[in-house]
Backbone as a ProteinNet text record, in pm:
[ID]
protein_1_A
[PRIMARY]
MNHDDPLSSFEVGDRVLVKHIQPGTLMFKGYTSFDEGSWAGVALDKPEGDHHGTYGGVKYFVCAKYFGIFVRPDQISHLLEDNEKKSKTRLEQEHTVQNDPALAGVGK
[TERTIARY]
-879.9	-877.4	-1023.5	-1080.2	-1202.7	-1204.2	-1242.5	-1243.9	-1333.5	-1419	-1511.2	-1472.7	-1368.7	-1285.4	-1183.1	-1178.7	-1077.2	-955	-966.2	-826	-770.8	-814	-776.8	-625.9	-559.4	-405.7	-336.7	-397	-329	-352.8	-255.5	-251.4	-219.7	-284.2	-266.3	-108.6	-31.1	110.4	170.4	142	194.5	232.7	336.1	375.5	299.1	244.2	174.9	214.7	156.9	158.8	27.4	-1.1	-135.3	-132.9	-242.3	-246	-111.9	-37.3	82.9	190.4	182.2	291	298.6	210.2	234.2	269.7	381.9	396.2	370.8	312.6	275.5	251.6	191.5	154.3	7.8	-35.9	-196.3	-224.2	-305.2	-339.9	-468.9	-567.7	-705.2	-761.2	-818.8	-905.8	-1039.1	-1146.1	-1278.6	-1386.3	-1494.7	-1610.3	-1596.9	-1666.3	-1661.9	-1804.5	-1838	-1951.9	-1973.3	-1873.1	-1892.9	-1933.5	-1927.2	-1972.3	-1963.1	-2038.4	-2048.7	-1918.3	-1904.8	-1806.8	-1678.7	-1577.9	-1432.3	-1351.4	-1275.8	-1187.9	-1058.5	-942.6	-811.3	-758.3	-732.4	-664.6	-546.2	-484.4	-330.5	-268.8	-166.7	-67	49.3	29.4	135.4	267.1	379.8	500.3	530.3	456.6	472.8	332.5	322	196.5	95.1	71.3	-10.5	-148.1	-201.7	-322.6	-422	-552.1	-651.8	-689.8	-626.9	-666.1	-562.4	-597.2	-495.7	-551	-639.7	-699.2	-825.5	-878.6	-1018	-1089.8	-1214.5	-1296.7	-1431.8	-1486.7	-1627.5	-1662.5	-1568.2	-1578	-1556.8	-1506.8	-1461.9	-1343.3	-1257.5	-1120.3	-1093.1	-1054.9	-1014.1	-880	-788.3	-639.6	-589.9	-451.3	-373.4	-250.6	-254.5	-130.5	-96.9	-14.8	11.5	-87.2	-102.9	-194.5	-175.2	-271.3	-237.5	-148.6	-139.3	-78.4	-149.3	-297.6	-396.1	-476	-505.8	-588.5	-667.3	-797	-883.9	-895.7	-869.7	-891.4	-957.9	-1013.6	-1072.8	-948.2	-1007.5	-886.9	-829.9	-883	-829.7	-717	-715.6	-609.4	-495.2	-473.6	-349	-283.1	-151.3	-77.3	32.1	79.9	194.7	319.2	397.6	516.3	612.7	628.1	720.6	858.9	934.6	1076.6	1092.4	992.1	1022.2	1012.9	924.8	901.6	1030	1084.7	1200.5	1338.4	1333.5	1439.3	1426	1314.9	1305	1331.6	1307.1	1314.6	1487.5	1553.7	1686.9	1744.8	1728.6	1797.5	1773.3	1658.6	1643.4	1712.3	1761.4	1835.7	1977.5	2007.6	2152.3	2181	2087.3	2112.3	2110.2	2021.2	2036.6	2200.4	2224.2	2367.5	2475.5	2470.1	2569.7	2559.4	2455.9	2434.8	2492.1	2470.7	2506.1	2645.9	2704.6	2847.1	2953.1	2901.8	2955.1	3079.4	3100.5	3183.5	3292.1	3277.1	3389.9	3427.9	3364.5	3410.2	3478.3	3475.3	3517.6	3660.3	3714	3872.7	3923	3846.2	3917.4	3870.8	4001.6	3967.5	3981.8	3889.7	3903.4	3891.1
774	637.3	568.6	512.9	436	334.1	293.6	158.5	61.6	102.1	11.7	-29.2	29.1	-24.6	-114.2	-236.1	-346.8	-326.9	-219.1	-189.3	-84.7	-30.7	132.5	139.3	30.2	29.6	15.1	-2.3	-17	114.8	131.4	242.1	168.3	226.8	189.1	209.7	109.4	121.6	33.3	-1.5	-96.5	-224.1	-249.2	-384	-477.1	-586.3	-680.5	-833.3	-911.7	-1057.2	-1127.8	-1188.6	-1262.9	-1382.6	-1428.3	-1573.8	-1618.8	-1540.7	-1561.8	-1598.6	-1608.2	-1689.8	-1596.2	-1494.9	-1426.1	-1292.2	-1250.2	-1104	-1030.1	-891.1	-809.1	-667.2	-591.5	-462	-420.3	-372.2	-330.5	-219.1	-233.8	-150.8	-96.6	-156.8	-121.8	-159.3	-80.1	-108.2	-65	-113.4	-75.9	-178.9	-116.2	-181	-221.9	-327.7	-349.4	-385.7	-404	-430.3	-567.2	-669.5	-818.2	-881.2	-818.3	-892.3	-766.5	-803.9	-707	-713.2	-592.4	-602.7	-547.3	-548.3	-458.4	-572.3	-534.8	-616.7	-534.1	-622.2	-581.7	-621.2	-522.9	-563.3	-552.3	-685.4	-688.8	-721.1	-664.3	-690	-775	-904.1	-1016.4	-992.9	-1015.8	-1015.7	-1129.4	-1207.3	-1348	-1358.7	-1425.3	-1443	-1536.9	-1528.6	-1619.8	-1579.4	-1477.8	-1411.9	-1455.3	-1391.6	-1433.5	-1337.8	-1214.7	-1110.6	-991.9	-876.5	-782.1	-653.7	-666.7	-543.3	-519.6	-590.1	-568.1	-706.6	-676.8	-801.3	-759.7	-866.8	-846.3	-713.2	-690.5	-573.5	-451.9	-424.2	-313	-299.8	-208	-166	-117.9	-190	-132.1	-90.9	-144.1	-108.4	-186.7	-142.3	-201.3	-246.8	-404.5	-476.2	-567.8	-622.2	-746.1	-842	-898.4	-1015	-1124.9	-1180.6	-1296.3	-1238.1	-1117.4	-1084	-1031.9	-991.4	-930.5	-1025.2	-992.9	-1091.5	-1006.1	-1050.9	-998.7	-1069.1	-1028.6	-1100.4	-1027.9	-1082.5	-1022.2	-969.1	-864	-791.7	-890	-981.4	-1087.8	-1165.5	-1173.2	-1251.9	-1176.5	-1052.4	-972.4	-943	-912.3	-866.9	-777.2	-661.9	-585.9	-686.5	-651.4	-722.8	-678.2	-699.5	-632.6	-635.8	-748.2	-746.9	-635.7	-596	-482.1	-351.9	-323.9	-219.2	-194.2	-282.3	-280.2	-230.1	-308.7	-266.5	-131.1	-84.6	74.2	160.5	124.6	206.6	201.6	90.7	84	160.8	150.5	219.5	386.4	393.6	553.6	612	535.5	568.8	575.3	459.4	453.6	583.3	622.5	736.5	873.2	870.6	981.6	1011.1	903.7	884.5	945.4	872.1	897	1018.6	1102	1231.2	1334	1290.5	1374.9	1387.9	1252.4	1229.5	1228.7	1246.7	1241.3	1334.4	1451.8	1542.7	1488.9	1446.8	1401.9	1246.9	1164.4	1061.2	1054.3	1159.5	1168.5	1139.7	1037.2	1011.2	948.3	908	834.7	716.7	623.2	478.1	393.4	362.1	305.2	144.6
1178.4	1130.9	1139.9	1049.3	1050.8	1103.7	1233.2	1291.7	1236.1	1151.5	1066	949.3	914.1	783.4	822.2	784.7	818.4	752.7	657.1	573.7	599.5	723.9	765.8	805.3	835.9	875.6	727.1	612	490.3	411.3	324.2	214.4	91.6	-6.7	-152.9	-166.1	-230.2	-238.9	-133.5	-30	89.9	26.1	74.9	44	138.9	85.2	155.6	134	228.3	201.3	206	102.1	83.2	127.2	208.3	267.8	317.1	366.7	428.9	343	219.5	135.5	-2.2	-33.4	-171.5	-146.5	-196	-172.5	-299.9	-253.4	-366.2	-308.1	-392.2	-353.1	-362.3	-242.8	-244.5	-333.7	-408.9	-541.1	-517.7	-441	-420.5	-311.6	-226.1	-110.7	-130.6	-78.2	-86.6	-114.6	-151.5	-201.6	-362	-405.4	-547.8	-585.9	-712.2	-791.9	-764.3	-728.5	-773.2	-644	-515.7	-395.6	-269.6	-179.8	-60	12.6	97.1	199.7	127.6	208.5	172.6	111.2	2.2	-67.3	-60.2	-69.9	-119.4	-245.4	-330.4	-461.9	-469.7	-505.4	-484.6	-618	-652.3	-763.2	-723.1	-726.3	-680.7	-730.1	-677.1	-744.7	-836.1	-849.1	-958.2	-1008.1	-1131.6	-1217.1	-1153.5	-1001.7	-957	-911.4	-994.2	-976.6	-1077.5	-1089.7	-1161	-1265.9	-1288.5	-1360.6	-1353	-1407	-1446.7	-1377	-1285.8	-1208.1	-1258.6	-1358.5	-1417	-1380.9	-1311	-1270.2	-1308.4	-1383.6	-1408.1	-1494.8	-1584.3	-1667.2	-1608	-1481.2	-1399.8	-1388.5	-1423.8	-1394	-1240	-1159.7	-1012.8	-1020.5	-1081.4	-1072.2	-1198.2	-1216.4	-1324.3	-1303.2	-1348.1	-1330.3	-1433.4	-1453.4	-1564.5	-1537.6	-1657.7	-1688.2	-1575.5	-1507.2	-1405.7	-1292.1	-1250.3	-1150	-1050.4	-1081.6	-988.6	-924.9	-800.2	-693.2	-619.1	-596.6	-488.8	-368.1	-248.1	-137.4	-32.2	79.4	198.5	270.5	368.5	439.1	539	576.8	669.6	605.7	481.1	390.7	382.6	425	394.5	530.5	499.9	629.4	563.2	652.7	622.1	593.2	487.3	463.2	531.6	677.7	760.3	706.1	637	594.5	497.6	414.6	323.7	402.5	482.1	558.9	628.9	710.8	786.1	684.6	581.2	490.1	439.8	407.8	363.7	486.3	612.9	729.6	729.1	725.8	757.4	636.5	530.9	394.4	434.1	469.1	488.5	596.1	707.8	839	777.5	698	637.9	569.5	473.4	383.8	461.5	550.4	647.6	707.1	766.7	847.7	731.7	613.1	518.2	487.7	452.1	400.4	523.6	636.6	751.6	775.9	764.8	796.6	674.1	548.2	439.7	445.5	485.5	463.6	557.4	675.6	783.1	722.7	660.6	609.8	473.8	388.3	265.8	248.2	185.3	188.1	284	417.1	519.4	502.2	497.7	483.9	619.2	682	831	819.7
[MASK]
++++++++++++++++++++++++++++++++++++++++++++++++++++++++++++++++++++++++++++++++++++++++++++++++++++++++++++

């Protein structure tokens, strides 16, 4: 893990919350041609953004028009609710698969 990278705990594809209110998916992390420092490119869940992943004529990621936004790393956080749901669903699926033969046809 690169401790100099403010986005090192994030992976492209992570569900994130922008400015504590806008849920979306991290689509880009890194340096841009439009300003210095690290940036997070997020595809928001709602059309509350400024672009479609192309900014200043450079395509950083692809999303629907007005769903894309660039923010500084300190303006995003992991969307914990989504991550917890994914973990719970995965555990439930594993439990069901492991116990399916024993539970088949049993109505408790």
